[in-house]
LOGUBA-969441 format. One record per residue: residue in three letters; y, z, x of N, C-alpha, C in turn. Coordinates in nm, 2 decimals. Each point is the difference from the previous one (the first is absolute). Layout:
<pts>
PT  rest     n.y     n.z     n.x    ca.y    ca.z    ca.x     c.y     c.z     c.x
PT   ALA       Y       Z       X       Y       Z       X       Y       Z       X
...
</pts>
This chain:
<pts>
PT  rest     n.y     n.z     n.x    ca.y    ca.z    ca.x     c.y     c.z     c.x
PT   MET    4.74    2.60    5.14   -0.06    0.07   -0.11    0.07   -0.03   -0.13
PT   ILE    0.13   -0.01    0.00    0.07   -0.04   -0.12   -0.04   -0.14   -0.05
PT   ASN   -0.01   -0.08    0.10   -0.04   -0.14   -0.03   -0.13   -0.01   -0.07
PT   LYS   -0.10    0.08    0.05   -0.13    0.01   -0.06    0.00    0.05   -0.14
PT   LYS    0.09    0.10   -0.02    0.01    0.06   -0.13    0.06   -0.10   -0.10
PT   ASN    0.10   -0.08    0.05    0.06   -0.10   -0.09   -0.10   -0.11   -0.04
PT   LYS   -0.08   -0.04    0.10   -0.10   -0.10   -0.02   -0.11    0.05   -0.10
PT   SER   -0.04    0.13    0.01   -0.09    0.06   -0.09    0.05    0.01   -0.14
PT   SER    0.13    0.04   -0.01    0.07    0.01   -0.13    0.01   -0.14   -0.07
PT   ALA    0.03   -0.10    0.08    0.01   -0.14   -0.05   -0.13   -0.05   -0.05
PT   CYS   -0.11    0.03    0.08   -0.13   -0.04   -0.04   -0.05    0.07   -0.13
PT   GLU    0.03    0.12   -0.01   -0.04    0.08   -0.12    0.07   -0.05   -0.12
PT   LYS    0.13   -0.03    0.02    0.08   -0.06   -0.11   -0.06   -0.13   -0.05
PT   ALA   -0.03   -0.08    0.10   -0.06   -0.13   -0.03   -0.13    0.01   -0.08
PT   ARG   -0.09    0.09    0.05   -0.12    0.03   -0.07    0.02    0.04   -0.15
PT   GLN    0.10    0.08   -0.02    0.03    0.05   -0.14    0.05   -0.12   -0.09
PT   VAL    0.08   -0.08    0.06    0.05   -0.11   -0.08   -0.11   -0.10   -0.03
PT   ILE   -0.09   -0.03    0.10   -0.11   -0.09   -0.03   -0.10    0.06   -0.10
PT   ARG   -0.03    0.12    0.01   -0.09    0.07   -0.10    0.06   -0.01   -0.14
PT   LYS    0.13    0.02   -0.01    0.07    0.00   -0.13    0.00   -0.14   -0.06
PT   GLY   -0.01   -0.10    0.09    0.00   -0.14   -0.04   -0.14   -0.05   -0.03
PT   GLY   -0.10    0.08    0.01   -0.14   -0.04   -0.03   -0.08   -0.02    0.12
PT   GLY    0.05    0.02    0.12   -0.07   -0.01    0.13    0.02   -0.13    0.07
PT   MET    0.08   -0.09   -0.06    0.03   -0.13    0.07    0.15   -0.02    0.01
PT   ILE    0.05   -0.07    0.10    0.14   -0.03    0.01    0.02   -0.13    0.08
PT   LYS    0.11   -0.07   -0.03    0.04   -0.11    0.07    0.11    0.04    0.10
PT   THR    0.02   -0.07    0.11    0.10    0.04    0.09    0.14    0.00   -0.06
PT   SER    0.03   -0.09   -0.09    0.13   -0.01   -0.06    0.02    0.12   -0.09
PT   GLU   -0.11    0.05   -0.07    0.01    0.11   -0.09    0.02    0.13    0.09
PT   ALA   -0.06    0.00    0.11    0.01    0.12    0.09    0.15    0.01    0.05
PT   ILE    0.06   -0.11    0.04    0.14   -0.01    0.04    0.09    0.05   -0.11
PT   GLN   -0.02   -0.04   -0.12    0.08    0.04   -0.11   -0.01    0.15   -0.03
PT   ALA   -0.12    0.05    0.04   -0.02    0.15   -0.02    0.05    0.08    0.12
PT   GLY    0.06   -0.07    0.09    0.05    0.08    0.12   -0.10    0.02    0.11
PT   ILE   -0.11   -0.07    0.00   -0.10    0.01    0.10    0.02   -0.11    0.10
PT   HIS    0.01    0.03    0.13    0.02   -0.10    0.10   -0.13   -0.07    0.03
PT   PRO    0.00   -0.13    0.03   -0.12   -0.07    0.03   -0.08    0.06    0.11
PT   ARG    0.07    0.06    0.10   -0.08    0.06    0.12   -0.08    0.12   -0.05
PT   THR    0.04    0.06   -0.11   -0.08    0.12   -0.05   -0.13   -0.06   -0.06
PT   LEU    0.01   -0.11   -0.07   -0.12   -0.07   -0.05   -0.10   -0.03    0.12
PT   TYR    0.06   -0.06    0.10   -0.08   -0.04    0.12   -0.06    0.12    0.06
PT   GLN    0.07    0.11    0.01   -0.05    0.13    0.06   -0.12    0.05   -0.09
PT   LEU    0.02    0.00   -0.13   -0.11    0.05   -0.09   -0.12   -0.10    0.01
PT   ARG    0.03   -0.12    0.02   -0.11   -0.10    0.02   -0.08    0.03    0.13
PT   ASP    0.08    0.02    0.11   -0.07    0.03    0.13   -0.07    0.13    0.00
PT   MET    0.05    0.09   -0.09   -0.07    0.13   -0.01   -0.13    0.00   -0.08
PT   GLY   -0.01   -0.11   -0.08   -0.12   -0.02   -0.08    0.03    0.05   -0.15
PT   ASP    0.12    0.04   -0.02    0.04    0.05   -0.14    0.02   -0.11   -0.10
PT   LEU    0.04   -0.12    0.05    0.03   -0.11   -0.08   -0.10   -0.12    0.04
PT   VAL   -0.04   -0.08   -0.09   -0.08   -0.12    0.02    0.09   -0.12   -0.04
PT   GLN    0.01   -0.09    0.09    0.08   -0.12   -0.03   -0.10   -0.10   -0.07
PT   ILE    0.02   -0.03   -0.13   -0.09   -0.09   -0.06    0.05   -0.15   -0.01
PT   SER    0.12   -0.02    0.04    0.06   -0.13    0.01    0.14    0.02    0.07
PT   ARG    0.06   -0.11    0.04    0.13    0.01    0.06    0.10    0.06   -0.09
PT   GLY    0.05    0.12    0.04    0.10    0.07   -0.08   -0.05    0.08   -0.11
PT   ILE   -0.13    0.02   -0.01   -0.06    0.08   -0.11   -0.10    0.10    0.06
PT   TYR    0.02    0.13   -0.04   -0.07    0.11    0.06   -0.06    0.09   -0.11
PT   ARG   -0.11    0.06    0.02   -0.06    0.10   -0.09   -0.04    0.13    0.09
PT   LEU    0.01    0.11   -0.07   -0.04    0.13    0.07   -0.15   -0.01    0.03
PT   ALA   -0.04    0.04    0.12   -0.14    0.00    0.03   -0.08    0.11   -0.08
PT   GLU    0.07    0.10   -0.05   -0.07    0.10   -0.07   -0.05   -0.04   -0.14
PT   ILE    0.06   -0.10   -0.06   -0.05   -0.05   -0.13   -0.11   -0.09    0.02
PT   GLU   -0.08   -0.02   -0.11   -0.12   -0.09    0.01    0.05   -0.14    0.03
PT   GLY   -0.10   -0.08    0.06    0.03   -0.13    0.04    0.03   -0.09   -0.13
PT   VAL    0.08   -0.10    0.02    0.04   -0.08   -0.11   -0.12   -0.08   -0.05
PT   SER   -0.02    0.00   -0.13   -0.12   -0.06   -0.06    0.01   -0.15    0.00
PT   ASN    0.12   -0.06   -0.01    0.01   -0.14    0.01    0.13   -0.03    0.08
PT   PRO   -0.01    0.01    0.13    0.12   -0.01    0.09    0.07   -0.13   -0.01
PT   ASP   -0.08   -0.11   -0.02    0.06   -0.13    0.00    0.10   -0.02   -0.12
PT   PHE   -0.05    0.05   -0.12    0.08   -0.01   -0.12    0.13    0.09    0.01
PT   VAL   -0.02    0.12    0.06    0.11    0.09    0.02    0.10   -0.06    0.10
PT   ILE   -0.04   -0.06    0.10    0.09   -0.06    0.10    0.08   -0.11   -0.07
PT   VAL   -0.07   -0.09   -0.08    0.07   -0.11   -0.07    0.10    0.05   -0.10
PT   ALA   -0.04    0.10   -0.07    0.09    0.06   -0.11    0.12    0.07    0.07
PT   THR   -0.02    0.06    0.12    0.11    0.07    0.06    0.09   -0.10    0.08
PT   ARG   -0.05   -0.10    0.06    0.08   -0.10    0.08    0.06   -0.10   -0.09
PT   ILE   -0.07   -0.04   -0.11    0.05   -0.11   -0.09    0.00    0.05   -0.15
PT   PRO    0.09    0.09   -0.03    0.00    0.06   -0.14    0.00   -0.09   -0.11
PT   ILE    0.05   -0.12    0.02    0.01   -0.10   -0.11   -0.13   -0.07   -0.03
PT   SER   -0.09    0.01    0.10   -0.13   -0.08   -0.01   -0.10    0.06   -0.10
PT   VAL   -0.09   -0.09   -0.04   -0.11    0.04   -0.09   -0.13   -0.05    0.05
PT   ILE   -0.10    0.09    0.00   -0.14   -0.04    0.05   -0.06   -0.09   -0.10
PT   CYS   -0.05   -0.12    0.05   -0.05   -0.10   -0.09   -0.13   -0.06    0.04
PT   LEU   -0.05   -0.09   -0.08   -0.12   -0.09    0.03   -0.12    0.08    0.05
PT   ILE   -0.06   -0.04    0.11   -0.13    0.07    0.03    0.02    0.15    0.04
PT   SER    0.12    0.03    0.05    0.03    0.14    0.03    0.00    0.08   -0.13
PT   ALA    0.06   -0.05   -0.10    0.01    0.06   -0.13   -0.14    0.01   -0.07
PT   LEU   -0.07   -0.11    0.02   -0.14    0.00   -0.06   -0.08    0.11    0.07
PT   SER    0.01    0.02    0.13   -0.07    0.10    0.07    0.04    0.14   -0.05
PT   PHE    0.13    0.02   -0.02    0.06    0.13   -0.04   -0.06    0.03   -0.14
PT   HIS   -0.01   -0.10   -0.09   -0.06    0.03   -0.13   -0.15   -0.01    0.00
PT   GLU   -0.06   -0.02    0.11   -0.15   -0.01    0.02   -0.06   -0.11   -0.09
PT   ILE    0.06   -0.11    0.00   -0.06   -0.12   -0.08   -0.02   -0.12    0.09
PT   THR   -0.04    0.03    0.12   -0.04   -0.10    0.10   -0.10    0.06    0.10
PT   THR   -0.08   -0.09    0.06   -0.08    0.04    0.11    0.06   -0.04    0.13
PT   GLN    0.11   -0.07   -0.01    0.07   -0.05    0.12    0.06    0.12    0.08
PT   ILE    0.00   -0.01    0.13    0.06    0.11    0.09    0.12   -0.07    0.06
PT   PRO    0.12    0.04   -0.05    0.13   -0.06    0.05    0.02    0.03    0.15
PT   HIS    0.03   -0.10    0.07    0.02    0.01    0.15    0.15    0.01    0.02
PT   GLU    0.08   -0.02   -0.10    0.15    0.01    0.00    0.04    0.05   -0.13
PT   VAL    0.12    0.05   -0.01    0.06    0.05   -0.12    0.07   -0.12   -0.07
PT   SER   -0.04   -0.03   -0.12    0.07   -0.11   -0.08    0.12    0.07   -0.07
PT   VAL    0.12   -0.05    0.03    0.12    0.06   -0.05    0.09   -0.11   -0.07
PT   ALA    0.05    0.04   -0.12    0.08   -0.09   -0.08    0.15    0.04    0.03
PT   ILE    0.08   -0.10    0.02    0.15    0.03    0.02    0.07   -0.11   -0.09
PT   PRO    0.13    0.03   -0.03    0.07   -0.09   -0.08    0.02   -0.14    0.07
PT   LYS    0.00   -0.10   -0.08    0.00   -0.14    0.05    0.12   -0.03    0.09
PT   ASP    0.11    0.07   -0.02    0.12   -0.03    0.08    0.02    0.09    0.12
PT   SER   -0.10    0.09    0.03    0.01    0.09    0.11   -0.07   -0.05    0.12
PT   LYS    0.03    0.05    0.12   -0.06   -0.04    0.12   -0.10    0.11    0.05
PT   PRO   -0.12   -0.05    0.03   -0.11    0.10    0.04    0.05    0.07    0.13
PT   PRO   -0.01    0.14   -0.01    0.04    0.07    0.12   -0.10   -0.01    0.11
PT   VAL    0.04    0.02    0.13   -0.10    0.00    0.11   -0.05    0.14    0.02
PT   ILE   -0.13    0.01   -0.02   -0.07    0.13    0.02   -0.13   -0.03    0.07
PT   LEU   -0.02    0.07    0.11   -0.11   -0.03    0.09   -0.13    0.06   -0.06
PT   TYR    0.01    0.12   -0.07   -0.12    0.06   -0.05    0.04    0.07   -0.14
PT   PRO   -0.09   -0.01   -0.10   -0.13   -0.07    0.00    0.02   -0.15   -0.01
PT   PRO   -0.11   -0.08    0.02    0.01   -0.14   -0.02    0.02   -0.03   -0.15
PT   MET    0.10   -0.09   -0.03    0.03   -0.02   -0.14    0.01   -0.15   -0.03
PT   GLN   -0.02   -0.03   -0.12    0.02   -0.14   -0.05    0.10    0.01   -0.11
PT   PHE    0.12   -0.06    0.01    0.10    0.00   -0.10   -0.01   -0.11   -0.10
PT   HIS    0.02    0.03   -0.13    0.00   -0.10   -0.10    0.13    0.01   -0.08
PT   LYS    0.06   -0.11   -0.02    0.13    0.00   -0.07   -0.02   -0.03   -0.15
PT   PHE    0.05    0.09   -0.08   -0.02    0.00   -0.15    0.14   -0.03   -0.06
PT   SER   -0.01   -0.08   -0.11    0.12   -0.02   -0.08    0.05    0.13   -0.06
PT   PRO    0.13    0.01   -0.04    0.05    0.13   -0.05   -0.08    0.06   -0.11
PT   GLU   -0.03   -0.08   -0.10   -0.08    0.05   -0.11   -0.14    0.04    0.04
PT   SER   -0.06   -0.07    0.08   -0.14    0.03    0.04    0.00    0.12    0.09
PT   PHE    0.10    0.01    0.09    0.01    0.11    0.09    0.02    0.14   -0.07
PT   GLN    0.07    0.00   -0.11    0.03    0.12   -0.07   -0.11    0.04   -0.10
PT   ALA   -0.09   -0.09   -0.04   -0.09    0.02   -0.10   -0.13    0.08    0.05
PT   GLY   -0.04    0.09   -0.08   -0.13    0.07    0.02    0.00    0.09    0.12
PT   VAL    0.11    0.05    0.04    0.01    0.09    0.12   -0.04    0.14   -0.04
PT   GLU   -0.09    0.06    0.07   -0.04    0.14   -0.01    0.04    0.08    0.12
PT   SER    0.04    0.13   -0.02    0.04    0.08    0.11   -0.11    0.11    0.02
PT   HIS   -0.05    0.01    0.12   -0.11    0.10    0.03    0.04    0.09    0.11
PT   GLN   -0.03    0.12   -0.01    0.03    0.10    0.11   -0.11    0.00    0.10
PT   ILE    0.03   -0.04    0.12   -0.11    0.01    0.11    0.06    0.09    0.11
PT   ASP   -0.05    0.11    0.02    0.04    0.10    0.10    0.15    0.02   -0.01
PT   GLY    0.05    0.02   -0.12    0.14    0.04   -0.02    0.10   -0.12    0.00
PT   VAL   -0.06   -0.12    0.02    0.09   -0.12    0.01   -0.03   -0.09   -0.13
PT   THR    0.11   -0.05   -0.06   -0.02   -0.08   -0.11   -0.03   -0.15    0.04
PT   VAL   -0.12   -0.04   -0.03   -0.04   -0.14    0.03   -0.01   -0.08   -0.12
PT   LYS    0.06   -0.12    0.00    0.00   -0.09   -0.11   -0.11   -0.10    0.01
PT   VAL   -0.08    0.00   -0.11   -0.12   -0.09    0.00    0.00   -0.07   -0.14
PT   TYR   -0.03   -0.13    0.00   -0.02   -0.07   -0.13   -0.12    0.05   -0.07
PT   SER    0.02    0.01   -0.13   -0.11    0.04   -0.09   -0.12   -0.09    0.01
PT   PRO   -0.12    0.04   -0.04   -0.12   -0.08    0.01    0.02   -0.14   -0.07
PT   GLU    0.06    0.01   -0.12    0.02   -0.12   -0.08    0.10   -0.10    0.06
PT   LYS    0.11    0.06    0.06    0.10   -0.09    0.07   -0.06   -0.06    0.12
PT   THR   -0.08    0.08    0.07   -0.07   -0.04    0.13   -0.09   -0.12   -0.03
PT   LEU   -0.08    0.01   -0.11   -0.09   -0.11   -0.04    0.08   -0.13   -0.02
PT   ALA    0.11    0.01   -0.08    0.09   -0.11   -0.02    0.05   -0.06    0.13
PT   ASP    0.04    0.09    0.09    0.05   -0.05    0.13   -0.11   -0.07    0.08
PT   CYS   -0.12    0.06   -0.01   -0.11   -0.06    0.08   -0.03   -0.15   -0.05
PT   PHE    0.01   -0.02   -0.14   -0.01   -0.13   -0.05    0.11   -0.09    0.05
PT   LYS    0.12    0.05    0.01    0.11   -0.07    0.05   -0.02   -0.04    0.15
PT   PHE   -0.06    0.09    0.08   -0.02   -0.03    0.14   -0.14   -0.03    0.03
PT   ARG   -0.07   -0.05   -0.10   -0.15   -0.03    0.02   -0.03   -0.09    0.11
PT   ASN    0.09   -0.09    0.03   -0.03   -0.10    0.11    0.01    0.07    0.14
PT   LYS    0.07    0.11    0.00    0.01    0.08    0.13   -0.11    0.10    0.02
PT   ILE   -0.04    0.07   -0.11   -0.09    0.11    0.01   -0.15   -0.04   -0.04
PT   GLY   -0.01   -0.12   -0.07   -0.13   -0.05   -0.03   -0.04    0.04   -0.15
PT   MET   -0.04   -0.10   -0.07   -0.04    0.02   -0.14   -0.11    0.09   -0.02
PT   ASP   -0.09    0.01    0.10   -0.12    0.09   -0.01    0.05    0.14    0.00
PT   VAL    0.10    0.03    0.08    0.06    0.14    0.00    0.06    0.03   -0.13
PT   VAL    0.07   -0.09   -0.06    0.07    0.02   -0.13   -0.10    0.03   -0.11
PT   LEU   -0.11   -0.08   -0.01   -0.10    0.01   -0.10   -0.08    0.13    0.02
PT   GLU   -0.03    0.04    0.12   -0.06    0.13    0.03    0.09    0.11   -0.05
PT   ALA    0.13   -0.01    0.03    0.09    0.11   -0.04    0.00    0.01   -0.16
PT   LEU    0.00   -0.11   -0.06    0.00    0.00   -0.15   -0.13    0.06   -0.05
PT   LYS   -0.11   -0.03    0.06   -0.13    0.06   -0.04    0.00    0.15    0.02
PT   LEU    0.05    0.05    0.12    0.00    0.14    0.03    0.10    0.07   -0.09
PT   TYR    0.11   -0.06   -0.03    0.10    0.06   -0.09   -0.06    0.02   -0.14
PT   LYS   -0.07   -0.10   -0.05   -0.06    0.01   -0.13   -0.11    0.12    0.00
PT   SER   -0.07    0.01    0.11   -0.11    0.11    0.00    0.05    0.14    0.03
PT   ARG    0.12    0.01    0.06    0.05    0.13    0.04    0.12    0.05   -0.07
PT   MET    0.06   -0.09   -0.08    0.13    0.04   -0.07   -0.01   -0.05   -0.14
PT   LYS    0.10    0.05   -0.08    0.01   -0.06   -0.13    0.06   -0.14    0.00
PT   PHE   -0.08   -0.09   -0.05    0.04   -0.14    0.01    0.12   -0.04   -0.09
PT   ASP    0.12   -0.01    0.06    0.12   -0.03   -0.08    0.04   -0.14    0.02
PT   HIS   -0.07   -0.09   -0.07    0.03   -0.15    0.02    0.14   -0.04   -0.04
PT   LYS    0.06    0.08   -0.10    0.14   -0.03   -0.05    0.10    0.02    0.12
PT   LYS   -0.02    0.12    0.07    0.09    0.03    0.10   -0.02   -0.10    0.12
PT   ILE   -0.12   -0.03    0.03   -0.02   -0.10    0.11    0.07   -0.13   -0.03
PT   LEU   -0.02   -0.05   -0.13    0.06   -0.12   -0.04    0.15    0.01    0.00
PT   GLU    0.06    0.11   -0.03    0.14    0.02    0.00    0.06   -0.01    0.14
PT   TYR   -0.07    0.05    0.10    0.04   -0.01    0.14   -0.03   -0.14    0.05
PT   ALA   -0.10   -0.06   -0.05   -0.04   -0.14    0.04    0.11   -0.10   -0.05
PT   LYS    0.06    0.03   -0.11    0.12   -0.09   -0.05    0.12    0.02    0.09
PT   ILE    0.02    0.12    0.04    0.11    0.03    0.10   -0.02   -0.08    0.13
PT   CYS   -0.13    0.00    0.04   -0.03   -0.07    0.13   -0.03   -0.15   -0.02
PT   ARG    0.01   -0.04   -0.13   -0.01   -0.14   -0.03   -0.14   -0.06    0.03
PT   VAL   -0.10    0.09   -0.03   -0.14   -0.05    0.02   -0.08    0.03   -0.13
PT   ASP    0.06    0.02   -0.11   -0.07    0.04   -0.12   -0.10   -0.10   -0.05
PT   LYS    0.03   -0.13    0.02   -0.09   -0.11   -0.04   -0.13    0.00    0.09
PT   ILE    0.02    0.05    0.12   -0.11    0.01    0.10   -0.09    0.12   -0.03
PT   VAL    0.07    0.11   -0.03   -0.07    0.13   -0.03   -0.07    0.01   -0.13
PT   LEU    0.06   -0.06   -0.10   -0.05    0.01   -0.14   -0.15   -0.03   -0.02
PT   PRO   -0.05   -0.11    0.06   -0.15   -0.03   -0.02   -0.09    0.11    0.06
PT   TYR    0.05    0.06    0.11   -0.08    0.11    0.07    0.00    0.12   -0.09
PT   LEU    0.12    0.03   -0.06    0.01    0.12   -0.08   -0.09   -0.02   -0.13
PT   GLU    0.01   -0.12   -0.06   -0.08   -0.02   -0.12   -0.15    0.01    0.03
PT   ALA   -0.04   -0.04    0.12   -0.14    0.01    0.03   -0.05    0.15    0.02
PT   ASN    0.10    0.09    0.02   -0.03    0.14    0.03    0.02    0.09   -0.12
PT   ILE    0.06   -0.06   -0.11    0.03    0.08   -0.12   -0.13    0.03   -0.08
</pts>
């Protein structure tokens, strides 16, 4: 009986800690908060916790994560930034449906091994990696995504990988759905060293 009470008390403490943290927690965070991993497993087996990735849990009582792939990437790889087609999709300036998450990491870093979600890593130079980063709150998690203008510059940089048709469509949708800031696009294009390639397309859209 005492053992059951202890387990119940540990589970309730864990629920309170997770609620206070916004409804999600990593195993490492739980351990730092004094929650034993077996308590997480017990809550999971009871249906109180949902495991959304290895070492990442959310309370079942809260609404489902609206963009679980981005949340997992931001939680597992805090330094990363959502880029290219994934960023185009986030900003709704593409008709492409990403089948993997495009993730930018620093040029000198090693891509981590993560089984889910499927990801494609792109190494950016220090200046390009730091430029045009926006922070968005998705289900209580800070997710870093490149701005629409930086994303367009990046797409021109990686045009051979993603296809020029995708780049031009994104530019067209950006112009029709957002304030066309050609100066900002060109600024990022210079950082990405594709300004001479981008300039004619921008002039045609001014």
